[in-house]
N, C-alpha and C positions, 0 to 999 in steps of 0.2 A: 630726281635721277632715278631711273628704272634699275631694280636690283639685278645683278647678273644671274643668269641661268643657273640653277643648282645641278651638281652631278653626284652620283653615287658610286663609290668603290666597295666591292664586296670581295673579301678575301677569307681563304682557309689553309692552313699549313700546319705541319708540326710544331707543337709549342716549343718555344726556346725564347732565351733572352734576347731582347731587343727587336721585337716584331713590332709592337706598338710605335716605339721611338722611330723605326725605320720609315713607316708609313707616314706618320706625321712630318719626319724630316723631309722625305721625298715631296710631299704636296707643298710643304712651305718654300722649299727650295725651287719650286716651280710656280710661284706666284699664286698659290691657292691658299684661300681661307677655309678652315675647317668649322662649320656651323652645328655639327652633330655628330656624334661618335659613340658606338657601342662596342664591347669587346668582351668576349667570354672563353676562357680556357677550360676545356673539358678534361678532367682529370683521368677519366676513364679511357677515352680514345687518344689522349695526350695530343689534341688538336686546339689550334687557336682560331677563333672566328671573329672576324671584324666587319663592321659595316660603317663607313665613313661617309658623311655629306659635306660637300664642299663647293665653293665657287671661285671665281677669279677674283683677286684681291685688289684688282684695279690696275696692275702693273703688267697685265698681259700674259695671263696662263696660256699654256699651249692648249690645242684643241685635243678632244678625246682620243682620236687615233695617235696623234704624237705622244700624248700622255701614256697611252697603252703600251707603245713601242719603248719609252723611256723606262717605264715601270717594270717591264719585262725583261729588259737587259740589265736591271739593276737589283732591285728589291726582290721582285718575284723569283727570279733564278737564285739569289742568295738564299731564300727561306723555303725553296720548293713549294711556292704558292700555286693554289687554284684562285683565279682572280678574274674579275669582270668590271669594267667601267660602264655605267649607265646614265642616260639623261634622266634627271629626276622627273621632269614634267612629261616625259614620254608615257602615254598611258598603254598599259598592257592589253594588247589585242586578244580578245576572249570570245570562245564559242561556248554558248550555253548548251547543254543536252538536257532534255526533260522527256517523261512520259506522260502519264495523266494527272499527277499531282503537282499542282502549279504555284504552292506558297513559297517555295525557296526561288523558283523563276520570278513571280511577282515581285518579291522583295529585292532581288538583285536589279531587276529593270528599273524599279522605282529609285534606287539609291544610284544606279548609274545615271540615270536621266536627270536626277537633282544635283549630280556632281559630287556625291558624298562617297563614291566607291571609285577608285582611281583605275578603272579600266575602260576599255572601248569594246562595246559589245557589237561584234561584226556579224554575228549570225546566231540563230537559235536552231538546233537540230532536233527531231523527234521521231520517235517510231509510231506516234499517234497524231491525230489532228486536233486534239483537244485545245492545245495552247496556242493554236494559230492566231486567233482574234487578239489575245493579250500582247503577242509578240509584235504583231503588225500595227498594233494600236501605238506601240512605242516606236514604230518605224523600224524595226529590225526585220531583215529577211528572215522567212520562216522556211526550213527545209524539211519535208516530210520524207522519211526514209524507213519505210517500213521493213520488217524482217519478213520475207515472202518465202512460203514454202521451205522454211528451215535454212534458208541461204544466208546464214548469219555473216560468214566470211566477206561476201559480196557487199553486204550493207555496210559492214565496218570499213571497208576500201573505200566506199563513197564518203564516209565521214572523213577519212584521212585525206582524201582527195580534196573535198570541201575545206577542210582545216589548212591545206597547203595553199589553195585557191586564194582564200583571204587572208594570207599571211598570219595565221593563228599563232599566238604565243601560249595560250593557256586554254584547256578544255576543262569546263566546270560540269561535273554530273551533278545537276541539281534535281535531284530525285529521278534520274534516268535508270529505269529499272531493267536494265540488260547488264549482264556480266561481259566485260570486255575480255576478249581472248587473249593468249599470251602474246601473240603478234602485235595486237593493238597496245597492250600494257608496255611492251618494249618500246613501241613507237612513241608513245606518250610519256615515257619515264620522266619524272620530274615536272612534268607539264600538264598533268591531269589531277584534279581535286575532286574527291567524292565526299559525299555526307551520308551518314547512317545513324540509326539508333544506338547510342553508346552502351545499352545493356545487351546488344548483340556480342557474341553468337549465342547467348543464352536462350533467346528466343528468335529463332530463324524462320524464314518464310513470310506467308501473308498474315496481316493483321498482328503485327508484333506487340503493339499497344494493347490489344485485346487479351493476348497471351499474358502480358505483364500484369494487366488487370486481374486476370483469373488466378495468378500466382500471389497476388497481394503486395506487389512491389510497393516500396517506400521512396525510391528513387528513380526518376527517369532522366534521359538526357540525349545528347547528340555528340557526334564526333566527326570532324573534318579531317581527311587524311590524304595523302598521296596515293594514286592508284598503282598497284603491283599486282603480279601474278597470284599472289596470296590473298585470297578474298577478304576485304574489310580488314586487312591486317598490314597495310602500308604505313609509312612513318606518319605519326599523329602531328597535325598542326595546331589543332584548337579542339576543345571540349568544353561543354557546359552541362549542368544538371539543375534539376529542380526537385524539391521534395513534394511528395503526393501521399494521399492517405486513402482510408476505405470508404470514405464519403464519395469519392469522385467516381464518374462513370467512365467506361471506356471513351466515350466520345470526348470527354473533358480531357482525359489523358493524350488523346490524338490532337487535340487544340494546343495544349501545352507543349507536347512534343514538336508540333510544327513550327511554333514559335521559336523554340530552342534550336531547331535545325536551320531556320532561316538567319538567326543571329549568328551561330557558330560559322556557318558556311561563308556569310558575309565577311567575318573577322578573317578568316582563313585565306580568302582570296584578297582581301585588303593588303595583308601582311605579305603575301607572295607578290603581289603587284608592286608593292613598296621595296622589294628586294631585302626583306628581313628574316626570310626562312632559309636555313641551311639544312641539308640533310646529313645526318651525323650517324652513319651505319642504319639502323632500322628504326631510328627516332630522328627527331628535328631539334634544331636550336633556333629559337624565334628571338631576334634582338629587337626589342621594343623600347 
């Protein structure tokens, strides 16, 4: 007998007594069987975060729309919740943005094509042509949108138009070497993830790994975060580091850093697509 499709309920509300019990009781009372649950109470923001996975227990659970309406009129209003129901198997429609460095793009396309990354890559957009063959080899439409004569606002509007045309849900800056304008940051708020060297802003500009090598760093890494108007300072989703030493060349640091960037970005996108990431002020809660 086929297993019923799973659903995901995400909630955030002021922390108080009875939140977990109310959610569990609501689902049980509507013929839903909980199969996975994570919960965190942040003592600083005094906020309760929950991610609950469930499915029909075989006795006829309501559909998502009806569940949403029932939940809104009971539990959500009672606790002042922000909430959303999701179909667990529905893959997040993702647009990948890239410039000339393809290591993150290559990793994400491979993981997507092999089914290990729960997204649907619907388009690749770039201000350069270098990654066209890689994208098209994977069967993904490639959109070349250069920044011509400094007309960056026009180019960004075309990215937004493309995002809307393909019903995009997430924009991933997979080493897209353009700074998004405040207008674009506002449009993509909570829907755009970037990757950068975790030792920034200590080494800004070009050839950050070469700068790090010249300073004799002992630790390098990568950070994936949501895009905001504060450059490279959005809520952090994931980070990873690797120890290095004086025997390594700048090229070796670049290679290690590229691997870290790919791994960290894939993790962040996976957790976002699985509805595990909650924005909590200037940081995130990731319920794994």
